[in-house]
C-alpha positions as CSV (number, residue, x, y, z in Angstrom):
1,E,71.7,150.8,80.5
2,E,72.9,153.6,77.8
3,L,74.9,151.0,76.2
4,R,72.4,148.2,75.9
5,S,71.5,149.3,72.5
6,K,75.2,150.0,71.4
7,R,78.0,147.9,69.8
8,I,81.0,148.5,72.1
9,V,84.5,147.7,72.0
10,V,86.4,146.5,75.1
11,V,90.0,144.8,76.0
12,I,90.3,141.8,77.3
13,D,92.9,142.3,80.2
14,T,92.9,138.8,82.3
15,W,90.5,135.8,82.7
16,P,91.3,134.4,86.1
17,V,91.5,130.7,86.4
18,D,88.5,130.8,89.3
19,S,86.5,132.8,87.1
20,R,83.6,132.0,84.3
21,Y,84.1,135.5,82.9
22,P,87.4,137.4,81.6
23,L,88.0,140.9,83.1
24,G,88.3,143.8,80.9
25,H,87.9,147.5,80.2
26,Y,85.5,149.1,78.0
27,V,87.4,151.6,75.0
28,R,84.7,153.1,73.1
29,S,81.2,152.5,71.4
30,L,81.0,152.2,68.0
31,G,77.2,153.2,67.7
32,D,73.9,151.7,67.5
33,V,73.6,148.0,67.1
34,D,72.0,147.2,63.7
35,S,73.6,150.1,61.8
36,V,74.8,149.0,58.8
37,E,78.0,151.5,59.3
38,V,78.6,150.2,62.9
39,E,78.0,146.4,61.9
40,S,80.7,147.2,59.1
41,T,82.8,148.7,61.3
42,A,82.8,146.1,63.9
43,V,83.3,143.2,61.3
44,C,86.9,145.3,60.1
45,L,87.4,145.5,63.9
46,E,86.7,141.7,64.7
47,H,89.1,140.6,61.9
48,Q,91.9,143.2,62.3
49,V,90.9,145.2,59.1
50,D,92.9,148.6,58.9
51,T,90.4,150.9,58.0
52,R,92.7,154.0,59.0
53,P,93.2,156.6,56.0
54,F,96.6,156.2,54.6
55,N,99.3,158.3,56.4
56,P,101.5,161.1,55.1
57,L,104.3,159.2,54.8
58,V,102.7,156.2,52.5
59,L,101.0,159.3,50.5
60,S,104.8,161.1,50.0
61,C,105.7,157.6,47.9
62,L,103.0,158.2,45.6
63,P,103.9,159.5,42.0
64,R,102.2,162.6,40.7
65,Q,98.5,162.6,39.9
66,D,99.2,163.1,36.5
67,W,101.7,160.5,36.3
68,T,102.0,159.0,32.3
69,V,104.3,156.1,31.1
70,P,108.0,157.9,30.4
71,E,109.3,157.1,26.8
72,S,112.5,155.8,29.0
73,D,110.1,152.5,30.0
74,F,110.6,151.7,26.5
75,E,114.3,150.9,26.7
76,D,113.2,147.3,29.1
77,R,109.4,147.0,28.5
78,E,107.8,145.6,25.2
79,D,105.7,147.7,23.5
80,F,102.0,146.2,23.6
81,R,100.1,149.4,22.5
82,N,98.8,148.3,19.5
83,V,97.8,145.0,20.1
84,R,93.7,144.6,20.7
85,I,94.1,144.0,24.2
86,M,90.7,144.1,26.4
87,S,90.0,143.4,30.1
88,V,86.7,141.8,30.9
89,D,85.3,142.2,34.5
90,P,82.2,142.9,37.1
91,P,80.3,145.7,35.9
92,G,81.3,148.9,37.5
93,C,85.1,147.5,38.2
94,Q,87.3,150.4,38.8
95,D,90.6,148.4,39.6
96,I,91.3,146.5,36.4
97,D,93.9,144.3,37.5
98,D,94.4,142.2,34.3
99,A,93.8,142.0,30.6
100,L,94.0,139.5,27.7
101,H,94.5,139.0,24.2
102,A,94.3,136.3,21.2
103,R,95.3,136.9,17.9
104,R,96.1,134.6,14.8
105,I,99.6,134.8,13.8
106,G,100.3,132.3,11.3
107,T,98.5,128.8,9.6
108,N,97.3,126.8,12.8
109,M,99.4,129.2,15.0
110,I,97.7,131.6,17.9
111,E,99.2,134.1,20.2
112,L,98.0,134.3,23.7
113,G,98.7,137.0,26.1
114,V,97.6,137.6,29.9
115,H,98.6,141.1,31.1
116,I,98.6,141.8,34.8
117,A,99.2,145.5,36.1
118,D,102.6,146.1,37.5
119,V,102.0,147.6,40.7
120,T,105.5,146.6,41.8
121,S,106.8,149.0,39.6
122,F,105.2,151.9,41.9
123,V,105.9,149.9,45.3
124,K,109.5,150.2,46.0
125,H,110.8,147.7,48.4
126,G,111.3,148.8,52.1
127,T,109.4,152.0,51.6
128,P,106.7,153.3,53.7
129,L,104.2,152.5,50.8
130,D,105.7,148.5,50.6
131,L,105.4,148.3,54.2
132,E,101.7,149.7,54.6
133,G,100.8,147.0,51.6
134,R,102.4,144.1,53.7
135,A,100.4,144.9,57.0
136,R,97.2,145.5,55.0
137,A,97.8,142.2,53.1
138,T,94.9,142.5,50.9
139,S,92.2,144.9,50.0
140,V,88.8,144.0,51.7
141,Y,85.4,144.3,50.2
142,L,82.4,144.5,52.3
143,V,78.6,145.1,50.4
144,N,78.4,148.7,50.8
145,R,82.7,149.5,51.2
146,R,85.8,148.8,50.0
147,I,88.8,149.2,52.4
148,D,92.2,149.4,50.2
149,M,95.5,147.6,50.2
150,L,96.9,150.3,48.7
151,P,95.9,153.9,48.2
152,R,93.4,154.4,45.3
153,L,95.5,156.5,42.8
154,L,97.3,153.2,42.4
155,T,94.5,150.7,42.4
156,T,91.8,152.5,40.8
157,D,94.0,154.8,38.2
158,L,97.7,154.3,37.5
159,C,97.5,150.5,38.4
160,S,93.9,149.9,36.6
161,L,94.2,148.6,32.7
162,R,91.4,150.9,31.9
163,S,90.7,151.2,28.1
164,G,92.4,154.0,26.1
165,V,95.2,154.6,28.8
166,E,99.0,153.6,28.6
167,R,99.6,151.4,31.9
168,R,102.7,149.1,32.9
169,A,102.0,145.6,32.9
170,F,103.7,142.3,33.2
171,S,103.0,139.8,30.6
172,V,102.9,136.2,29.9
173,I,102.6,135.3,26.3
174,W,102.3,132.2,24.7
175,H,102.1,130.7,21.0
176,L,99.8,127.7,20.4
177,K,99.0,125.6,17.6
178,E,95.4,125.7,17.1
179,D,94.8,122.6,16.2
180,D,95.5,120.7,19.5
181,L,96.7,123.8,21.6
182,S,100.3,122.3,22.1
183,V,102.3,125.2,23.5
184,V,105.1,126.1,20.7
185,K,106.8,129.2,23.1
186,T,106.4,130.9,26.5
187,R,107.7,134.2,27.2
188,Y,107.3,136.5,30.2
189,C,108.2,140.3,29.5
190,K,107.4,143.9,31.2
191,S,105.3,145.8,28.6
192,V,103.5,148.7,28.3
193,I,99.8,148.4,26.9
194,K,96.7,150.3,25.8
195,S,93.9,148.6,26.4
196,K,91.1,148.6,23.3
197,A,88.1,148.3,25.7
198,A,87.0,147.6,29.6
199,L,84.2,145.1,29.1
200,S,81.8,143.8,31.5
201,Y,80.8,140.0,31.7
202,E,77.6,140.4,30.4
203,E,79.4,143.1,27.3
204,A,81.8,140.6,26.3
205,Q,78.9,137.5,26.2
206,N,76.8,139.8,24.5
207,A,79.6,140.5,21.5
208,I,80.4,136.8,21.4
209,D,76.7,135.8,21.2
210,D,75.8,138.6,18.2
211,L,77.1,136.9,15.3
212,S,76.1,140.0,13.4
213,R,79.1,141.6,15.1
214,K,81.8,141.2,12.8
215,D,84.3,144.1,14.3
216,D,88.0,142.9,15.5
217,L,87.0,142.8,19.4
218,S,84.1,140.6,19.3
219,E,85.9,138.1,16.7
220,D,88.5,138.2,19.1
221,L,86.4,137.6,22.3
222,R,85.3,134.6,20.0
223,L,88.7,133.0,19.6
224,L,89.3,133.1,23.3
225,M,86.0,131.4,24.1
226,S,86.7,128.7,21.5
227,I,90.1,128.2,23.2
228,T,89.4,128.3,26.8
229,K,86.3,126.3,26.5
230,R,88.8,123.4,25.0
231,M,91.6,124.1,27.7
232,R,88.7,123.7,30.1
233,Q,87.4,120.4,28.7
234,R,91.1,119.2,28.8
235,R,91.4,120.2,32.4
236,T,88.3,118.6,33.3
237,D,89.5,115.3,31.3
238,A,92.8,115.2,33.2
239,G,90.8,114.9,36.4
240,A,90.6,118.6,37.4
241,L,88.1,119.5,40.7
242,N,85.7,122.7,40.4
243,L,84.6,123.9,43.6
244,A,82.2,126.6,42.0
245,S,79.4,127.3,44.4
246,P,76.3,129.8,44.1
247,E,77.2,133.2,44.7
248,V,74.5,136.1,45.9
249,K,74.6,139.7,44.7
250,F,73.4,142.6,47.1
251,V,71.5,145.7,45.7
252,L,72.1,148.7,47.4
253,D,70.2,151.9,47.6
254,S,71.4,154.4,45.7
255,E,71.1,157.3,48.1
256,T,72.1,155.2,51.7
257,A,74.0,152.6,50.3
258,D,72.1,150.3,52.0
259,P,71.1,146.5,50.8
260,I,67.7,146.6,49.5
261,S,67.1,143.0,48.0
262,V,69.2,139.9,47.6
263,G,69.6,137.9,44.7
264,R,71.8,134.9,42.8
265,Y,75.1,136.4,40.6
266,V,74.4,135.3,37.2
267,H,77.6,134.0,35.8
268,H,78.1,134.1,31.8
269,E,80.4,132.0,29.7
270,T,82.8,134.5,29.9
271,N,83.3,134.5,33.4
272,A,84.9,131.3,32.8
273,M,86.5,132.3,29.9
274,V,88.7,135.1,31.9
275,E,89.1,132.4,34.8
276,E,90.5,129.6,32.3
277,M,93.3,132.4,30.9
278,M,94.1,133.0,35.0
279,L,94.7,129.4,35.4
280,F,96.8,128.9,32.5
281,A,99.0,131.8,33.0
282,N,99.2,130.8,37.1
283,S,100.3,127.3,36.0
284,T,102.7,128.2,33.3
285,V,104.6,130.5,36.3
286,A,104.3,127.9,38.5
287,K,106.1,125.4,36.4
288,T,108.7,127.9,35.4
289,I,109.1,128.7,39.2
290,A,109.7,125.2,40.1
291,D,111.8,124.3,37.3
292,A,113.9,127.2,38.1
293,F,114.2,126.1,41.9
294,P,113.9,122.3,41.7
295,S,115.5,121.8,45.1
296,S,112.8,124.4,47.0
297,A,109.5,123.2,48.8
298,L,106.8,125.6,47.1
299,L,103.2,126.5,48.0
């Protein structure tokens, strides 16, 4: 009777062929049914999401908390610290894993760049940190919590492309003709960047729409928007399939973190701008890989 209103964990031991019900044993109680914390824990258990703290072996693989980019990195990494690179993400984003830039480099010529946080430079093959990341596979986002694939020193700090700090990245750089967006040159490189701004989608949209703003970042954003709109139209004309669907967002109580209301997530044109740049980078990298391994089947 005392378990009637509890969410419990049981293990199924066997299911006899002549029984309508499986046989198992009680493991533990998670707590009261309908408790947000309990239901969140149940969801994680049901989907085998590992919520345990990272063990000391994993944590021993991390760099010092005050780690900075060493001078030796510039021997084999391209220096983009003086390029006007920016990130555009949801508001409050802490794990900024991609950043962008666009600039004119000559008559009818534009340089575009996508810069992805170089997590692998901190996760060495076969180490406990690597094995833990493989086992967890992905970070999991619930309404009121996040379960990280890697320790937060990496995800929200050293591998987050925050504004005003030097960070390791892996970059894809294109030179395009502005009139027809034909790609003249593509290259890939390990890099060091120093983002000039970490913007939300709304902040970036406001910078684009407010034509009185003539600063360099606003002009770069307008250039990016102009290019990505044309890229999207070109994909659409070629038969691209758009599977976008409405998204919802939850408003949480500032003290309890319980959801107090739900509404529709507002998309800005800047959402599509970032998405288009990521698609451009992914398709370019995919083609390079396919060309390099013509006899391999690739997903």
